[in-house]
DONUTI-683527 format. One line per 8 residues: number of its first residue (from 1); for each residue x, y, z of C-alpha. Coordinates in Angstrom, 2 decimals, decimal comma, m for minus. Layout:
BEGIN
NUM = X:Y:Z  ... $
END
This chain:
BEGIN
1 = 112,70:98,65:177,41  112,71:102,30:176,32  111,93:104,91:178,96  109,03:105,96:176,74  107,41:102,52:176,76  105,08:101,37:179,52  106,37:98,68:181,87  104,77:95,35:181,07 $
9 = 104,64:93,78:184,51  100,87:93,96:183,98  99,21:93,90:180,54  95,57:94,57:179,56  93,37:91,70:178,47  89,93:93,34:178,38  88,38:96,79:178,97  84,81:97,16:180,20 $
17 = 84,25:100,85:179,42  81,18:102,84:180,52  80,72:106,46:179,42  77,99:108,96:180,25  77,90:111,80:177,69  76,20:115,04:178,73  76,14:117,21:175,62  74,36:120,26:177,15 $
25 = 76,91:120,32:179,97  79,77:119,61:177,52  81,24:116,93:179,71  81,50:113,20:180,13  82,23:110,91:183,04  82,77:107,21:183,23  84,52:104,24:184,70  86,54:101,42:183,25 $
33 = 87,12:97,92:184,58  90,34:96,60:183,06  91,21:92,93:183,34  94,98:92,76:183,67  97,33:89,85:183,35  100,07:90,01:186,00  103,29:89,04:184,22  105,80:90,03:186,92 $
41 = 105,61:90,75:190,62  104,84:94,42:191,24  103,31:96,74:193,83  102,40:99,40:191,31  100,37:99,79:188,13  101,48:102,31:185,48  99,18:103,35:182,64  98,57:106,27:180,27 $
49 = 96,25:109,17:181,12  96,48:112,82:180,11  94,17:115,81:180,58  91,46:113,73:182,25  90,51:113,68:185,93  91,41:110,22:187,21  89,93:108,82:190,43  91,26:106,06:192,63 $
57 = 92,10:102,68:191,17  91,07:99,72:193,29  92,18:96,26:192,21  89,94:93,22:192,54  92,29:90,29:193,07  89,49:87,88:193,92  86,11:88,05:195,66  87,69:88,43:199,10 $
65 = 90,67:90,57:198,22  90,38:94,17:196,98  93,55:96,26:196,97  93,09:100,00:197,52  95,98:102,20:196,39  98,10:103,78:199,10  99,40:106,40:196,70  98,83:107,93:193,29 $
73 = 101,22:109,94:191,09  100,70:111,72:187,79  103,56:112,54:185,44  102,30:114,88:182,70  105,64:114,80:180,87  105,44:111,04:180,33  101,62:111,14:180,16  101,31:108,47:182,83 $
81 = 99,57:107,80:186,10  100,90:105,35:188,71  98,93:103,62:191,46  100,87:102,17:194,43  99,54:99,24:196,46  100,38:97,84:199,91  101,08:94,32:198,63  102,32:92,82:195,40 $
89 = 99,93:91,65:192,74  99,89:87,86:192,25  102,02:86,73:189,30  100,23:84,54:186,77  96,74:85,68:187,73  94,29:88,07:186,11  93,11:90,96:188,29  90,58:93,73:187,60 $
97 = 91,52:97,39:187,93  88,61:99,85:188,30  89,18:103,54:187,59  86,71:106,41:187,51  87,33:109,51:185,39  85,66:112,64:184,03  86,41:115,54:181,72  85,00:118,81:180,40 $
105 = 84,88:118,42:176,64  86,25:120,81:174,02  86,37:121,10:170,24  90,00:120,10:169,77  90,07:117,10:167,47  91,56:114,62:169,92  90,23:112,24:172,52  86,46:112,39:172,96 $
113 = 85,57:115,83:171,63  82,66:118,07:170,61  81,71:118,93:167,05  79,21:121,67:166,22  76,76:121,38:163,36  74,09:123,23:161,42  73,09:125,86:163,98  74,97:127,53:166,86 $
121 = 74,60:125,56:170,07  74,06:122,18:168,40  76,67:119,62:169,36  77,53:115,99:168,97  80,49:114,09:170,34  82,90:111,67:168,72  86,38:110,25:169,16  89,67:110,78:167,37 $
129 = 92,21:108,68:169,27  95,07:108,31:166,79  97,87:108,24:167,37  98,07:108,59:171,16  94,88:110,33:172,23  93,07:107,36:173,75  94,84:108,40:176,96  93,00:111,72:176,68 $
137 = 89,69:109,85:176,69  90,03:107,10:179,30  92,83:105,50:181,37  94,49:102,83:179,24  97,64:101,14:178,00  97,95:103,39:174,95  100,50:101,52:172,85  99,62:99,69:169,62 $
145 = 101,12:96,36:170,68  99,11:96,21:173,94  95,94:94,96:172,31  92,86:93,93:174,26  89,16:93,35:173,74  86,60:96,03:174,64  83,02:96,07:175,81  81,51:99,56:175,63 $
153 = 78,39:100,87:177,37  77,16:104,41:176,69  74,75:106,43:178,83  73,17:109,36:177,03  70,07:111,47:176,54  67,27:109,20:175,37  66,62:111,26:172,21  70,18:110,85:170,91 $
161 = 71,96:108,03:169,06  74,99:106,17:170,42  77,58:104,59:168,13  80,63:102,46:168,79  82,90:99,92:167,08  80,45:97,02:167,19  76,71:96,46:166,88  74,26:97,32:169,66 $
169 = 73,65:94,33:171,92  70,95:95,98:174,04  69,44:99,39:174,72  67,02:100,47:177,44  65,61:103,59:179,06  66,42:104,53:182,62  63,70:105,41:185,09  63,55:106,57:188,68 $
177 = 63,92:103,00:189,96  66,91:102,05:187,83  70,18:101,05:189,46  73,22:102,84:188,06  76,74:103,40:189,22  76,87:106,26:191,73  79,75:107,87:189,89  77,71:108,42:186,72 $
185 = 74,91:110,44:188,37  74,98:112,68:191,42  72,35:112,14:194,10  70,02:114,95:192,99  70,03:114,10:189,26  67,01:112,42:187,70  67,49:109,26:185,66  64,46:109,88:183,50 $
193 = 65,29:111,02:179,99  68,45:108,93:179,89  69,21:105,60:178,28  71,92:102,93:178,27  73,31:101,44:175,04  75,44:98,33:175,37  77,63:97,18:172,47  78,96:93,78:171,53 $
201 = 82,48:92,78:172,52  85,20:93,76:170,03  88,04:91,60:168,72  91,51:92,24:170,15  92,53:95,70:169,01  94,72:98,67:169,84  93,40:101,54:171,94  93,70:104,12:169,13 $
209 = 90,94:102,28:167,25  88,29:102,57:169,99  85,39:104,73:168,83  82,28:106,23:170,40  79,90:108,93:169,21  76,72:110,47:170,58  74,34:112,91:168,91  71,29:113,58:166,80 $
217 = 72,28:111,21:164,00  70,34:109,70:161,14  71,64:107,20:158,61  71,53:105,80:155,11  72,33:102,15:154,53  73,57:99,65:151,98  74,12:95,93:152,48  76,95:93,84:151,10 $
225 = 77,12:90,10:150,75  80,47:88,64:151,74  82,10:86,99:148,72  83,82:84,63:151,18  81,03:83,48:153,53  77,90:84,71:151,80  76,82:86,53:155,00  75,08:89,88:154,49 $
233 = 76,22:92,80:156,64  75,00:96,41:156,85  77,10:99,43:155,95  75,63:102,63:157,32  76,60:106,25:156,89  75,56:108,39:159,87  75,26:112,17:159,71  73,30:115,04:161,18 $
241 = 69,78:115,61:159,79  70,65:118,33:157,28  73,50:116,32:155,79  72,23:112,75:155,85  70,24:113,10:152,62  73,55:113,55:150,79  75,04:110,25:151,99  73,31:107,39:150,14 $
249 = 75,98:107,26:147,42  78,62:107,04:150,13  76,79:104,15:151,78  76,63:102,33:148,45  80,33:102,95:147,89  81,18:101,79:151,42  79,45:98,46:150,86  81,25:97,97:147,54 $
257 = 84,58:98,72:149,23  84,17:96,03:151,89  83,27:93,36:149,34  86,18:94,46:147,13  88,75:94,18:149,93  87,45:90,77:150,99  88,06:89,52:147,46  91,41:91,29:147,26 $
265 = 92,88:89,84:150,46  90,84:86,62:150,74  90,20:87,61:154,36  86,63:88,22:155,54  85,75:91,47:157,31  85,35:90,24:160,91  82,88:92,70:162,47  79,08:92,45:162,16 $
273 = 78,77:95,94:160,60  80,73:98,85:159,24  79,56:102,41:159,92  80,93:105,72:158,73  80,22:108,93:160,65  80,36:112,16:158,64  81,55:115,00:160,86  82,06:118,68:160,24 $
281 = 84,89:119,25:162,68  87,13:116,39:161,62  90,29:115,92:159,56  90,24:113,62:156,56  89,43:110,08:157,63  90,09:107,93:160,69  89,96:104,16:160,45  88,26:103,34:163,77 $
289 = 87,41:99,66:163,52  83,75:99,37:162,58  83,08:103,12:162,91  85,10:105,18:160,44  85,16:108,94:160,99  85,39:111,30:158,00  85,06:114,99:157,35  82,44:116,13:154,86 $
297 = 84,77:116,76:151,92  86,37:113,35:152,40  83,18:111,33:152,37  80,30:112,90:150,41  80,33:111,66:146,82  76,88:112,21:145,35  76,29:113,21:141,75  75,65:116,87:142,62 $
305 = 79,33:117,34:143,39  82,11:117,92:140,91  84,05:114,91:139,66  87,23:115,84:141,52  85,43:115,94:144,87  83,80:112,58:144,21  87,15:111,03:143,30  88,77:112,31:146,50 $
313 = 85,88:111,12:148,67  85,90:107,69:147,04  89,63:107,39:147,64  89,50:108,51:151,29  86,71:106,05:152,09  88,64:103,27:150,34  91,78:104,24:152,25  89,99:103,95:155,59 $
321 = 88,22:100,72:154,63  91,59:99,28:153,61  92,83:100,01:157,13  90,11:97,70:158,50  92,45:94,94:157,34  95,90:96,50:157,07  96,20:98,28:160,42  93,19:97,01:162,36 $
329 = 93,29:93,23:161,91  97,08:93,38:161,72  98,68:96,35:163,47  102,21:97,73:163,56  104,10:96,78:166,69  105,24:100,34:167,34  104,92:103,75:165,70  108,22:103,33:163,85 $
337 = 106,23:101,36:161,26  103,46:103,94:160,89  104,66:104,36:157,31  103,72:100,77:156,53  100,14:101,26:157,70  99,65:104,56:155,89  101,73:103,77:152,83  99,86:100,56:152,15 $
345 = 96,44:102,14:152,74  97,39:104,94:150,33  98,53:102,49:147,68  95,50:100,26:148,16  93,16:103,25:148,23  94,31:104,55:144,85  95,66:101,57:142,92  94,30:98,29:144,32 $
353 = 90,73:99,37:145,06  89,26:102,67:143,86  90,90:102,51:140,43  89,55:98,98:139,98  86,05:100,00:141,11  85,95:103,11:138,88  88,30:102,42:135,95  86,73:105,25:133,93 $
361 = 88,09:107,79:136,44  91,76:107,08:135,63  92,69:107,32:139,30  96,32:106,20:138,79  96,77:109,72:137,39  95,97:111,12:140,85  98,48:108,75:142,39  101,01:109,86:139,76 $
369 = 100,58:113,50:140,80  101,04:112,61:144,48  104,14:110,61:143,49  105,64:113,66:141,77  104,88:115,90:144,74  106,59:113,40:147,02  109,66:113,25:144,78  109,85:117,04:144,94 $
377 = 109,70:117,06:148,74  112,12:114,16:149,14  114,74:115,95:147,02  115,12:118,62:149,70  117,48:118,45:152,69  114,50:118,93:155,02  113,15:115,50:154,10  113,40:112,46:156,37 $
385 = 113,44:108,68:155,84  110,20:106,79:155,45  110,99:104,82:158,57  111,69:107,09:161,53  112,78:105,59:164,83  110,26:106,93:167,33  111,03:106,77:171,04  109,06:109,69:172,41 $
393 = 105,37:109,26:171,48  104,95:113,05:171,65  106,75:113,24:168,29  104,51:110,73:166,52  102,07:113,22:164,96  104,90:114,93:163,07  105,65:111,80:161,01  102,13:111,56:159,57 $
401 = 103,34:113,38:156,46  104,14:112,96:152,79  106,94:110,52:153,48  104,74:108,19:155,56  101,94:108,34:153,01  103,21:109,35:149,56  106,76:108,02:149,50  105,84:104,85:151,39 $
409 = 103,02:104,18:148,92  105,31:104,92:145,96  108,09:102,55:146,97  105,55:99,84:147,80  104,05:100,32:144,35  107,53:100,10:142,82  107,98:96,77:144,64  104,54:95,57:143,53 $
417 = 105,34:96,49:139,93  108,66:94,65:140,07  107,36:91,36:141,50  103,88:91,62:139,95  100,72:93,03:141,49  99,06:89,60:141,71  101,87:88,09:143,79  102,20:91,25:145,86 $
425 = 98,52:91,27:146,86  98,52:87,50:147,47  101,46:87,90:149,84  99,65:90,68:151,71  96,66:88,38:152,21  98,94:85,67:153,63  100,56:88,25:155,93  97,19:89,48:157,20 $
433 = 96,00:85,95:157,95  99,26:85,03:159,66  99,26:88,06:161,97  95,50:88,45:162,44  94,50:90,19:165,70  98,15:90,69:166,61  101,06:92,97:165,77  103,79:92,83:163,17 $
441 = 106,76:94,73:161,85  107,87:95,61:158,33  110,27:92,68:158,37  107,32:90,31:158,76  105,81:91,63:155,53  109,17:91,50:153,74  109,57:87,85:154,81  106,13:86,95:153,47 $
449 = 106,76:88,77:150,19  110,15:87,07:149,87  108,54:83,66:150,15  105,96:84,45:147,48  108,25:86,35:145,09  111,37:84,20:145,70  113,35:87,40:146,12  115,19:88,94:149,06 $
457 = 112,68:91,74:149,57  114,26:92,99:152,77  117,59:93,56:151,03  115,82:95,31:148,19  113,56:97,56:150,29  115,55:98,49:153,39  117,61:101,25:151,69  114,42:102,80:150,31 $
465 = 112,74:103,06:153,71  115,77:103,85:155,87  117,47:106,59:153,86  116,58:110,16:152,99  116,06:110,91:149,33  116,27:108,86:146,17  118,63:108,38:143,21  118,92:109,94:139,79 $
473 = 119,87:107,48:137,06  122,16:108,93:134,38  121,78:107,11:131,06  124,38:107,09:128,28  124,13:105,05:125,08  126,88:103,33:123,17  129,04:100,23:122,94  126,09:97,95:122,40 $
481 = 124,06:98,95:125,41  123,31:101,45:128,16  125,90:102,82:130,57  124,12:103,64:133,83  125,27:105,69:136,78  123,33:106,52:139,93  123,76:109,15:142,64  121,60:110,76:145,28 $
489 = 119,46:113,48:143,74  119,03:117,01:145,06  116,84:119,61:143,41  119,41:122,34:143,95  122,91:122,55:142,46  124,62:122,81:145,85  123,00:119,58:147,01  124,34:117,23:144,32 $
497 = 126,37:114,44:145,92  127,74:111,76:143,65  129,27:109,75:146,50  126,23:109,29:148,74  125,69:105,54:148,49  123,62:103,46:146,11  120,07:102,11:146,01  119,01:98,71:144,68 $
505 = 116,84:100,17:141,93  114,14:98,00:140,33  114,86:99,34:136,86  112,35:98,98:134,04  113,60:99,61:130,49  111,03:100,26:127,76  111,91:98,66:124,41  110,21:98,78:121,02 $
513 = 110,79:95,59:119,07  111,20:95,38:115,30  107,60:94,24:114,90  106,40:97,37:116,70  105,51:95,59:119,92  106,43:97,09:123,26  108,34:95,13:125,90  109,77:96,00:129,31 $
521 = 113,12:94,64:130,49  113,46:94,50:134,30  116,74:94,45:136,19  118,00:95,40:139,64  120,52:98,21:139,30  122,30:98,00:142,64  125,79:99,34:141,97  127,23:102,80:141,44 $
529 = 127,68:102,13:137,74  126,58:99,34:135,45  126,33:98,44:131,81  123,19:96,84:130,35  123,81:95,14:126,98  120,92:95,63:124,54  120,13:96,67:121,00  120,11:100,45:121,22 $
537 = 117,85:100,68:118,20  115,06:99,15:120,33  115,60:101,40:123,36  112,89:103,95:124,16  113,26:105,09:127,78  113,90:104,17:131,41  111,10:103,77:134,01  108,05:102,13:132,46 $
545 = 104,83:103,97:133,35  106,95:106,14:135,65  106,42:103,85:138,63  110,04:103,67:139,85  110,89:106,13:142,62  113,82:107,82:140,91  114,63:110,52:138,39  116,23:109,88:135,00 $
553 = 118,85:112,06:133,29  119,20:111,54:129,54  121,76:112,80:127,07  120,52:115,61:124,78  120,47:113,19:121,85  118,09:110,81:123,63  115,82:113,70:124,58  115,65:114,70:120,92 $
561 = 114,81:111,11:119,95  112,10:111,00:122,59  110,67:114,28:121,31  110,56:112,90:117,77  109,05:109,62:118,99  106,26:111,56:120,72  105,58:113,56:117,53  105,63:110,60:115,15 $
569 = 104,40:107,75:117,38  102,61:109,25:120,39  101,48:105,84:121,64  105,06:104,59:121,90  105,09:106,20:125,34  102,20:105,84:127,74  100,60:108,99:129,13  102,36:108,33:132,45 $
577 = 105,71:108,09:130,66  105,11:111,34:128,78  104,07:112,97:132,06  107,14:111,62:133,86  109,41:112,81:131,07  108,16:116,38:131,51  108,83:116,24:135,25  112,27:114,66:134,81 $
585 = 113,51:117,17:132,24  112,19:120,22:134,11  113,52:118,94:137,44  116,96:118,34:135,91  116,93:121,99:134,83  116,14:123,10:138,35  119,06:121,05:139,65  121,32:122,60:136,99 $
593 = 121,75:119,20:135,36  119,82:120,26:132,29  118,39:123,25:130,44  115,10:125,03:131,03  115,06:125,73:127,32  115,24:122,00:126,55  112,41:121,42:128,98  110,14:124,06:127,46 $
601 = 110,94:122,82:123,97  109,95:119,30:125,00  106,75:120,63:126,56  105,89:122,46:123,32  106,32:119,32:121,24  104,31:117,14:123,62  101,55:119,74:123,90  101,12:120,01:120,15 $
609 = 99,07:116,79:120,06  98,42:115,87:123,69  94,94:114,89:124,86  95,53:113,18:128,23  94,80:115,05:131,47  97,72:113,47:133,34  100,18:114,94:130,81  98,55:118,36:130,80 $
617 = 98,70:118,26:134,59  102,46:117,67:134,37  102,83:120,55:131,91  100,71:122,94:133,99  102,41:121,99:137,27  105,91:122,51:135,87  105,02:125,85:134,32  103,50:126,81:137,66 $
625 = 106,77:125,87:139,36  108,53:128,41:137,16  105,86:130,98:137,98  106,25:130,30:141,71  110,03:130,67:141,61  110,07:133,90:139,55  106,87:135,34:141,02  108,53:138,64:141,96 $
633 = 109,81:139,26:138,40  106,92:140,66:136,39  108,65:140,39:133,01  109,21:136,68:133,43  105,64:136,13:134,60  104,36:137,98:131,52  106,39:135,71:129,23  105,26:132,61:131,09 $
641 = 101,64:133,70:130,85  101,99:134,30:127,11  103,67:130,93:126,62  101,01:129,16:128,66  98,08:130,84:126,88  99,39:129,99:123,42  100,23:126,46:124,51  96,92:125,59:126,17 $
649 = 94,39:127,49:124,10  94,16:124,96:121,22  93,70:122,08:123,65  90,93:123,92:125,49  89,16:124,77:122,26  88,84:121,04:121,61  86,97:120,40:124,89  85,08:123,70:125,37 $
657 = 83,22:125,01:128,39  80,20:122,74:128,35  80,29:118,99:128,93  78,73:116,89:126,20  76,18:114,21:127,00  78,58:111,37:126,23  81,93:112,77:127,26  84,33:110,70:129,36 $
665 = 85,47:111,59:132,89  88,94:112,07:131,38  87,61:114,90:129,20  85,94:116,52:132,20  89,22:116,33:134,14  91,12:117,80:131,19  88,68:120,72:130,91  89,18:121,63:134,57 $
673 = 92,97:121,44:134,35  93,13:123,59:131,20  90,66:126,18:132,49  92,49:126,61:135,79  95,79:127,05:133,98  94,35:129,58:131,53  92,80:131,62:134,35  96,19:131,57:136,05 $
681 = 97,74:132,78:132,78  95,24:135,69:132,62  93,57:134,59:129,38  91,17:137,46:128,65  88,65:135,48:126,64  88,43:132,80:129,32  88,09:135,36:132,11  85,38:137,21:130,16 $
689 = 83,31:134,06:129,71  83,67:132,84:133,28  83,07:136,23:134,90  79,80:136,61:132,94  78,67:133,29:134,38  79,60:134,53:137,83  77,64:137,78:137,39  74,57:135,81:136,33 $
697 = 74,90:133,68:139,46  75,42:136,76:141,66  72,38:138,55:140,28  69,97:135,60:140,07  71,24:133,07:142,60  70,90:130,47:139,85  74,03:128,31:139,98  72,61:125,69:137,60 $
705 = 74,05:127,58:134,65  77,53:126,81:135,95  78,76:123,26:135,26  79,57:121,69:138,63  83,11:120,71:137,70  84,13:124,32:136,97  82,19:126,11:139,74  85,34:126,98:141,72 $
713 = 87,03:128,36:138,60  83,99:130,49:137,78  83,94:131,93:141,30  87,66:132,69:141,14  87,28:134,43:137,79  84,36:136,38:139,23  86,51:137,70:142,06  89,36:138,57:139,69 $
721 = 87,08:140,56:137,39  84,29:141,56:139,78  86,29:143,52:142,31  84,92:144,54:145,70  81,29:143,69:144,89  82,19:140,12:143,96  84,39:139,78:147,04  81,60:141,02:149,32 $
729 = 79,13:138,63:147,69  81,36:135,61:148,31  82,09:136,69:151,88  78,35:136,79:152,55  77,94:133,35:150,99  80,73:132,09:153,18  79,07:133,43:156,30  75,72:131,91:155,35 $
737 = 76,89:128,38:154,50  78,73:126,64:157,32  79,17:123,26:155,62  82,91:122,77:154,91  82,27:121,39:151,44  80,76:124,77:150,49  83,01:126,93:152,69  86,18:125,63:151,06 $
745 = 84,80:126,51:147,63  84,09:130,09:148,69  87,35:130,44:150,63  89,64:129,40:147,80  87,77:131,64:145,37  88,08:134,62:147,74  91,85:134,09:147,70  92,13:134,57:143,93 $
753 = 91,93:138,34:143,64  94,90:140,28:142,25  93,62:143,55:143,75  95,77:144,49:146,75  92,89:146,09:148,67  90,77:142,97:148,24  93,69:140,80:149,34  93,91:142,98:152,46 $
761 = 90,18:142,49:153,07  90,56:138,73:152,72  93,42:138,73:155,22  91,31:140,82:157,58  88,57:138,19:157,49  91,04:135,70:158,99  91,04:137,72:162,21  87,24:137,98:162,34 $
769 = 84,83:135,92:164,43  83,44:134,33:161,26  86,75:132,59:160,61  87,03:128,97:161,79  90,12:126,88:162,45  89,19:124,45:159,70  89,34:127,36:157,22  93,10:127,75:157,76 $
777 = 94,13:125,12:155,29  92,13:126,63:152,42  92,98:130,28:153,14  96,73:129,77:153,38  96,83:127,39:150,44  94,70:129,71:148,32  96,61:132,89:149,13  99,99:131,20:148,67 $
785 = 98,89:129,99:145,23  98,05:133,61:144,30  101,40:135,21:143,48  99,82:138,67:143,82  98,99:137,90:147,46  101,95:135,77:148,53  104,14:138,49:150,02  101,20:140,05:151,79 $
793 = 100,30:136,67:153,26  103,82:136,24:154,63  103,83:139,74:156,13  100,37:139,21:157,63  101,34:135,87:159,17  104,48:137,28:160,77  102,68:140,34:162,10  99,80:138,33:163,58 $
801 = 101,60:135,08:164,33  100,83:134,93:168,04  97,12:135,51:167,40  97,04:132,99:164,57  98,95:130,43:166,62  96,60:130,83:169,56  93,55:130,28:167,34  94,95:127,31:165,45 $
809 = 96,93:125,58:168,17  95,64:122,51:169,98  94,70:118,97:169,09  95,27:117,15:165,84  93,33:119,77:163,87  95,63:122,44:165,27  98,74:120,49:164,25  97,50:120,02:160,70 $
817 = 96,51:123,67:160,40  99,77:125,03:161,80  101,60:122,89:159,28  99,45:124,39:156,50  99,90:127,92:157,84  103,68:127,80:158,07  104,19:126,11:154,70  101,55:128,26:153,02 $
825 = 102,82:131,55:154,40  106,53:131,06:153,80  107,25:128,10:151,51  106,47:130,08:148,37  108,96:132,89:149,03  112,06:133,05:146,86  114,58:135,67:148,04  117,52:135,71:150,43 $
833 = 115,96:138,64:152,26  112,82:136,63:152,97  114,82:133,57:153,97  116,78:135,62:156,50  113,76:137,35:158,01  111,77:134,13:158,38  114,69:132,35:160,00  115,31:135,31:162,30 $
841 = 111,64:135,55:163,32  111,51:131,94:164,47  114,98:131,58:165,95  113,79:132,09:169,54  110,42:130,30:169,22  109,85:126,77:170,46  108,71:124,95:167,34  109,51:121,38:168,41 $
849 = 106,03:120,18:169,17  103,98:122,03:166,56  105,57:123,00:163,29  109,31:122,29:163,36  109,18:120,08:160,28  106,88:122,51:158,47  109,26:125,42:159,11  112,24:123,37:158,01 $
857 = 110,38:122,42:154,82  109,43:126,05:154,14  113,00:127,33:154,60  114,30:124,51:152,40  111,81:125,48:149,68  112,91:129,14:149,83  116,56:128,11:149,58  115,77:125,88:146,61 $
865 = 114,04:128,73:144,77  116,92:131,12:145,47  119,43:128,68:144,01  117,19:127,99:141,01  117,11:131,69:140,16  120,86:132,11:140,63  121,70:129,06:138,53  119,41:130,22:135,72 $
873 = 120,63:133,80:135,46  123,35:132,95:132,97  121,32:130,40:130,99  118,69:130,86:128,31  115,30:130,65:129,93  113,22:130,90:126,77  113,87:128,66:123,78  113,19:129,67:120,20 $
881 = 109,90:128,18:119,13  106,61:129,29:117,71  104,77:129,55:121,00  106,40:132,57:122,57  108,68:135,54:122,16  112,41:135,29:121,47  113,50:137,11:124,59  115,90:135,38:126,91 $
889 = 116,03:135,92:130,62  119,53:136,89:131,63  119,11:137,77:135,27  116,65:138,53:138,02  116,37:142,19:137,14  116,06:142,55:133,38  114,94:141,02:130,10  116,84:141,61:126,85 $
897 = 116,11:140,73:123,25  118,06:137,85:121,78 $
END
């Protein structure tokens, strides 16, 4: 047994938890009666508790035998409390441990915390116990494998609403004659004005899934009928009074999600209800069983919002509902398999559920963009394996990152694609039923999948989850087939390593038969080199629909053939394949395995007749990568802007500013992507049009003239063109509207100015009292994306780091924000001087518990950009084509004519 794991001489069977929440006093107190099974003889009981005031723990052995502790010890380092008893507990019996506790509440998003809303001084309380914050709420055995049942009772002001995992069993008002536990109320407190809410017993579950909330909540509701049993169950969305009117669409979506997952897994949702609580001071979603918690941006999806926001909210809700099965019914045995929980919920959220419920939204394109971002991160030396061996629970929060979500989801999708989605999902349903209300490991899922697919899934998947990085497949044609070679990929020339092992790659080869039909040949490429016999005349490309988690390196001749195929037969490649081709070619250039000129030439040919948003996203993102790397070289940025304007303008002309009455969501998505890219490229006509719309809004307050989907772009253009007056206007709007869904819109627009004085004013706002911790993510992301502000942001962050750290630090929210701050402030830099000064600044700071991985990622990104510039100095940056000038970039300091 690891020193970081609790001893299991006693194990919890059931918690009877009673909490009194006093919102005006900002505190709670309670007691818990824990039925324990005594597995081994012991005179002590060890459990988790941290930052709560724990009273004595008496043990009821039987009616005539109560053991009172003779000693009590707290170890903050291990986050444990130990009670010592005069005699040993009886082996083989169940005993009941009673512990009292209390705590002054705060706004850190962990444990049982306070969230403000609407007006100053208004509070509600809710829990966020993942991964190991249940111990900050009540004394418990806070490990995922130590499941138990729970019965929750909540004491609160009579005019508030109590919520928990299960349905209310009873609720009654207290009066002067009521009998209550002496610990809950002091002798001089009145019981009038208080009530008790008792909830039904939960199934066996892990402590991190316990949920309670208390406040002035109202709700909207939808009902779903179980496709398995026919039973109808309510799905409610709770929110504060100002917000609840926006939640009916979310309630409808929630009900659809539950029915969808029941059909998908053939496993009925086991609880009598499913609630979702919308909270302002929250982070994303949390899958509490029966009471999901979500922030506003991650849950509101009514028609008044832009399409992108509705897509994200639909996905997040689906992700958390998916966890009700994969994570809650069946839970990982230990945090090492966190990736399996989050990776599957990510895959299910995008591909298996939301995309099936809203096929018109083309949500696989969102997954494709996340997949590309993950490939980019995993190509850096700062990456880590999907599966990380976790001993010390204090390190758990740092692995909730792109590898645990994005890469895990991507390799699971690659597996699903290889064996077939139908068999993959069927196997998951079997796995859930087999391990219901218990714990499992990744191997258990691999075994189930192996049985269904008749394939050794463990052998196939283990290298993908246990190793850093991924392969690049080099493809050469000749001799009646394809000669393949694989090696570990690095996005910088110095990182290429041709000897670093092999992956068993589920390879998909796209072929075009003589009759014009398209087929996909599937093989496992599991050696360093291999030869695949086939008719080369039928070969199109590797990696069908760009689902495989690897890069592909083609010979120049194949790239030319692909370019011609796209021009003459655009449908020969799917939009995802065209998108993936852009990423592969441009990434090969960055790694010095290809030419930037070839990449830009390919982009020009694809763009000449492209109409799919996912492909334009790939083009825009890769051009933006060039802009981010060369952001300090004005001549290069000017050429990039010119290239981008001439490339995108014709496509934008075809969609225009205004949505038509019958346009598809794909067209709306394309409009947004093109407009954002043209604003970034300083297109004068676009900026003129959008800034006029902004001025009309500023002078009249009438935002209806601005199409919802482009509101953020209009505000950004307004700041770029409107100067100080526009900046002041948006700052005032930001101060007036405290809802995060509106704040983030104003924040990111404020960050768009290219005027140095306005950038300084924006940075100054960060130190003001109007700035909130939840703003950090949007400010640092927005200012980092603005190449005119990036250096100032880095300087500002270094100068004020202690102040910023103090404001952002603490709780899960603090960890997420510090990660965003460090990556946003420094990850976009691209010079050796900046690399050295950032590394020097942090060399004597203790980063282990807060932002070590973020700092490592930022330094790795700087190093990558430096090498990209150096490797490109002697190569032609600009190809000869009709879309841009004929200059070539020959070094970081000058441009010369060709």
